[in-house]
C-alpha positions in Angstrom: 99.7 95.1 174.8 101.3 92.6 172.5 103.5 93.3 169.4 104.3 90.5 166.9 107.5 89.7 165.1 108.8 86.9 162.8 110.2 84.0 164.8 112.9 83.2 162.3 115.2 85.9 163.3 116.4 80.4 171.0 127.4 67.4 192.5 127.4 71.0 193.7 131.0 72.2 193.0 132.7 75.5 193.4 135.8 76.4 191.4 137.1 78.4 194.3 140.3 79.7 192.7 138.3 81.5 190.0 135.2 82.3 192.0 133.1 80.4 189.5 129.9 78.5 190.5 128.7 75.2 189.4 125.7 73.3 190.7 123.6 70.3 189.9 120.1 70.7 188.7 117.0 69.4 190.3 116.3 65.7 189.6 112.6 66.5 189.1 113.6 68.5 185.9 111.9 66.3 183.4 109.0 64.2 182.4 110.8 61.0 181.3 109.7 60.8 177.7 113.4 60.2 176.8 113.1 56.6 178.0 113.7 57.4 181.7 117.4 58.1 181.1 118.5 61.5 182.4 120.1 63.8 179.8 123.1 65.7 181.0 122.9 69.5 180.3 125.4 72.2 181.2 124.1 75.7 181.6 126.7 78.5 181.3 125.5 82.0 182.3 127.9 85.0 181.8 126.6 87.1 184.7 123.9 87.0 187.3 121.1 89.6 186.7 117.3 89.2 186.6 116.9 89.0 182.8 119.5 86.2 182.4 118.2 84.5 185.5 114.7 84.4 184.0 116.1 83.0 180.7 117.8 80.3 182.7 114.7 79.3 184.6 112.6 79.5 181.4 115.0 77.1 179.7 114.7 74.5 182.4 110.9 74.8 182.4 111.0 74.4 178.6 112.9 71.2 178.9 110.6 69.8 181.5 107.4 70.9 179.7 108.7 69.1 176.6 109.4 65.8 178.4 113.2 66.0 179.0 114.5 64.5 182.3 117.7 66.5 182.7 120.6 66.4 185.1 121.7 70.0 185.0 125.0 71.6 186.0 125.1 75.3 186.1 128.1 77.7 185.8 128.3 81.4 186.2 131.3 83.5 185.0 130.3 86.4 187.2 130.9 88.8 184.3 134.6 88.0 184.1 136.3 87.1 180.8 138.9 84.9 182.5 136.3 82.9 184.3 134.3 82.6 181.1 137.3 81.1 179.3 138.1 78.7 182.2 134.5 77.4 182.2 134.7 76.9 178.4 137.9 74.9 178.8 136.4 72.8 181.6 133.2 72.0 179.7 135.2 71.1 176.5 136.4 68.0 178.2 133.1 67.1 179.7 130.4 64.5 178.7 127.2 66.5 178.7 124.6 65.8 176.1 123.9 69.5 175.4 125.1 72.9 176.5 123.1 76.1 177.0 125.0 79.4 176.8 123.3 82.4 178.2 124.5 85.7 176.8 126.8 86.5 173.9 130.2 86.2 175.7 129.5 82.8 177.0 128.1 81.6 173.6 131.2 82.8 171.9 133.6 81.0 174.2 131.7 77.8 174.1 131.2 77.8 170.3 135.0 77.9 170.0 135.7 75.4 172.8 133.1 72.7 172.0 132.7 71.2 168.6 131.4 67.7 169.5 128.1 68.5 171.2 125.1 70.6 170.5 125.1 74.1 171.9 122.0 76.2 172.3 122.2 79.9 173.1 119.8 82.5 174.4 120.0 86.2 175.2 122.2 86.7 172.2 121.4 89.9 170.2 123.1 89.2 166.9 124.4 85.6 166.5 125.6 86.2 163.0 127.7 89.3 163.9 129.0 87.3 167.0 130.1 84.6 164.5 128.0 81.9 166.3 126.1 80.9 163.1 126.5 81.2 159.4 123.1 82.6 159.0 119.9 82.9 161.0 118.0 80.5 158.7 120.8 77.9 158.4 123.2 78.0 161.3 125.5 75.5 159.7 127.3 74.5 162.9 126.6 72.7 166.2 125.2 76.0 167.5 121.7 77.5 167.4 119.2 79.1 169.7 117.2 82.2 170.4 118.1 85.9 169.8 117.0 88.7 172.1 117.2 91.2 169.3 114.9 94.0 170.5 112.6 96.4 168.6 114.8 99.4 169.1 112.8 101.8 166.9 109.6 101.0 168.7 111.3 101.4 172.0 112.5 104.9 171.1 109.1 105.8 169.8 107.9 105.2 173.4 110.3 108.0 174.4 108.7 110.4 171.9 105.3 109.5 173.5 106.6 110.2 177.0 108.7 113.3 176.0 107.9 114.7 172.5 110.6 117.3 172.9 113.4 114.8 173.6 116.3 115.3 171.1 119.4 113.6 172.7 119.5 110.0 174.0 122.3 108.8 176.2 123.6 105.2 176.1 126.1 103.7 178.5 127.5 100.4 177.2 130.2 97.9 177.7 133.1 98.2 175.3 133.7 94.4 175.7 130.3 93.3 174.6 129.7 93.0 170.8 126.0 92.7 171.3 126.0 96.1 172.9 128.0 97.7 170.1 125.4 96.4 167.7 122.5 97.8 169.7 124.2 101.2 169.9 124.3 101.3 166.1 120.7 100.2 165.9 119.8 103.0 168.3 121.6 105.6 166.2 119.8 104.5 163.1 116.4 104.5 164.8 117.1 107.9 166.5 117.9 109.5 163.1 114.6 108.3 161.7 112.8 109.9 164.7 114.7 113.2 164.6 116.9 112.5 167.6 120.6 111.8 168.1 122.5 109.4 170.3 125.4 110.2 172.7 127.1 107.0 173.7 129.6 106.4 176.5 131.7 103.2 176.6 132.7 101.6 179.9 135.1 98.8 180.8 133.8 98.0 184.4 130.4 98.1 186.1 131.8 100.6 188.6 132.0 103.2 185.8 128.2 103.1 185.0 127.2 106.0 187.4 130.1 108.3 186.3 129.5 107.6 182.6 125.7 108.3 183.0 126.4 111.5 184.9 128.7 112.8 182.2 126.0 112.6 179.5 124.0 115.8 178.9 120.9 114.2 177.4 117.1 114.2 177.5 116.7 110.5 178.2 118.7 107.3 178.7 118.3 104.1 176.6 119.6 100.9 178.2 120.4 98.1 175.7 120.6 94.4 176.7 124.1 95.1 178.0 125.1 92.6 180.7 127.5 94.9 182.5 125.2 97.9 182.6 122.1 95.9 183.5 123.9 94.2 186.3 124.5 97.7 187.7 121.3 99.2 186.5 120.3 100.9 189.8 123.3 103.2 189.6 122.2 104.5 186.2 118.6 104.8 187.3 119.7 107.0 190.3 121.4 109.4 187.9 118.3 109.5 185.7 116.1 110.2 188.7 118.4 113.1 189.7 118.4 114.5 186.2 114.6 114.1 186.0 114.7 112.3 182.7 113.1 109.0 181.5 115.0 105.7 181.0 113.8 103.5 178.2 114.9 99.9 178.7 115.4 97.1 176.1 113.5 94.5 178.2 110.8 94.2 180.9 112.9 93.2 183.9 114.8 96.5 183.8 111.4 98.4 183.9 110.4 96.3 186.9 113.7 97.5 188.6 113.0 101.1 187.9 113.4 102.1 184.2 110.5 104.1 182.9 109.1 102.0 180.1 109.7 99.6 177.2 108.2 97.5 174.4 110.4 94.5 175.3 111.2 90.9 175.6 110.0 88.5 178.3 113.1 86.5 179.1 111.2 83.8 180.9 109.3 83.1 177.7 112.5 83.4 175.6 114.1 80.8 177.8 111.1 78.4 177.5 111.3 78.8 173.7 115.0 77.8 173.9 114.2 74.8 176.1 111.7 73.6 173.6 114.4 73.8 170.8 116.8 71.9 173.0 114.3 69.2 173.7 114.0 68.5 170.0 117.7 68.2 169.8 117.9 65.9 172.8 115.2 63.7 171.4 117.0 63.4 168.0 114.2 65.2 166.2 116.4 68.1 165.0 120.1 69.1 164.5 121.4 72.5 165.5 123.0 73.2 162.2 119.6 72.8 160.5 117.5 74.7 163.1 116.8 78.3 162.3 117.6 80.8 165.0 114.4 82.0 166.7 113.4 85.2 168.3 110.5 86.0 170.5 107.3 86.3 168.5 105.5 88.7 170.9 106.6 91.7 172.8 105.0 93.3 175.9 104.7 96.9 176.9 105.9 97.6 180.4 105.7 100.9 182.4 106.9 101.8 185.9 104.5 104.5 187.2 106.3 104.6 190.6 109.7 105.3 189.1 108.2 107.9 186.7 106.6 109.8 189.6 109.9 109.9 191.5 111.6 111.5 188.5 108.7 113.9 188.0 107.7 112.3 184.7 104.0 112.0 183.7 103.3 109.0 181.6 100.6 109.3 178.9 97.4 107.7 180.1 96.9 105.7 176.9 100.4 104.2 177.3 99.6 103.2 180.8 96.3 101.8 179.8 97.8 99.6 177.1 100.7 98.2 179.2 100.7 94.5 179.9 102.8 95.1 183.1 102.7 98.1 185.4 104.8 98.7 188.4 
């Protein structure tokens, strides 16, 4: 099932001392409509997990599909703020034609470090709150991209379909991620409308996910697009299975990994959308400061019947029948 939403809201080297990774992209990454000259693109990803990996791959596909022959270097901060800052410092002295920042922490560092080149971001929940752009419609700086702002109220409505008696929702989130703090507030507002409450637990390290989830006495979990929590998702899902309660995720990859259901973002498609925006910039057809921030225009329903059965949860037949993806 699809849901629609306005789009105006997208030399292998190791830095051994910091444990960062950088690698060259595939030379086949482009169609050559930029005169045969390879464009140099840096991709900075805050942490490795399936959603962000999918956005990364989608971006490269989007470049290629739109005729950009790119020489790509990739960096991963491995979820560490110090690594993230060092990558920003290194790229600030580089000569790339464009930079992609994947996730809010990387986008924030790069937007401060680099002023002389275009920066595209993706998987950023609230770019205005993160001070990346002046507004969604008119970014006003050298930075624009795609937001993964998710339909929280619709996602919590799924919980009411699965368990009409649910009253308390538990959220584990990273205290260091501004995007997660925003989503907790969104969830509280949506829960109030639906006659529920939110009990949130902040963590400072991925090793705390399981303990934080166990401490919450709730009827269900909601997992926002929190990089630290999603990177350790299985530990939260194990707690949910033991408690015999559903987990509503903010995006489809987490459902594939074992969350119960979502109306969520397809990060591959979001990355492709960002790649198409970047191609316009690299071709000189648009400037970041004038390109409105985009969001995904269609959402998919995902359900995980296998995980639900393990937790003793019966999914409504009409929900399963409408799902675009079932696991």
